[in-house]
N, C-alpha and C positions, 0 to 999 in steps of 0.2 A: 636408370635415371627417371624414366617415366613413372615407374612405380612410386618413387619418392615424391614426385610432384603430385600424383594422384592422391597419395596419402595425405600430403600437406593440404591440398584443397579440401579433402574430406574433413580433416581436423578443423580447418577454418570454418567450414560450413556448419559443423556441429557446434563450435563455439558460438557462432552468430545465432544459431537456433536456440541454444541454451540461454544466451543473454536476452534474446527477445522474449522467451517464455518467462524468465525471471522478472523482466520489466512488466509484463502483462499481469503476472501474479501480484507484484507489489502494488500496481495501480489498482487492482481489484481489492486488495487488502485495505488500501487507503480509502477507497470508496465505502467499504463495509465499516471501517473505523469511523469515517465521517458520519455515516448513517447512525451508528451507535451514539456518537457524541451529540448529534442533532436531536436524537430522541431524549437523551438525558437533559438537554437544554430546553426541550419543549418547543422546538421549531416547527413551523408549518411545513406542509409538503413542498411548497415552492422554495422556502428557505432551506429545507433539507437538501434539495437537489443542488442549489447553489453552494451550500456548505460542503457537500461531498466533493464537488469540483475544486473548491478552495483547498481542501485537505490534499487532494492529488497534486495540485500545483505547489503546495508547500514542500513536497518531497523533492522538488527540483532545486531548492535553495543550497543544499550541501549534500555531500555523500553520507550515506547512513540514514538512520531513522530519527536522529535527534531533532531535526527540524520539524518533523511531523509531531513528535512528542511535545516539543516546546509549544507549537501552535495549539494543540488540543488542550494541554494543561492551562495555557494562558486564556483560551476562549472559555473553557469550562469554569475557571476561577472567576473570570470577568462576568459570567452569567450567574454567579452565585451558587454554583453546583458544588456539592461536597464530594469532590473527586480529586484524588491525589495522583502523583506521578506513577506510583506503583500500580495503581488501578489501570491507568492508561497503558502502561507497559504490558500488563496482563491481557488487556483487551487486544493490544497489538499482536501478541503471540496467538491468541485465540482466533483473531480474524485472519492471520496469516495461514493458519491451518485450514480454516473455512475457505479462503480464497484458492488455496492449492487444490482442495477437494473439488470445488466448483470448476476450476480450470481443467482438471484431469477428466472430470465427467463429461465435459464438452468436447474433449479431444478424441 
């Protein structure tokens, strides 16, 4: 019985560890994505920092990436930038890879 409890605790710890890492990678991806969008919009360094935080916050609105995509497309369109949803989705994928690489190199 003890072996089963130990195994169960180990699985729970691994799950929590994996979830924490996924959260950190997603937050880093969102910051990178916010930085890219801020650059496209021509924001100042101070505005860029605030915008990166706003993109990270946008990810808490609903599960998945649609809330972040919606925010970026809306903000880029409002700023008069010629960027469509497919470009934002491509950047999201690119930044996800970059965020994972950065995270793994720090670990």
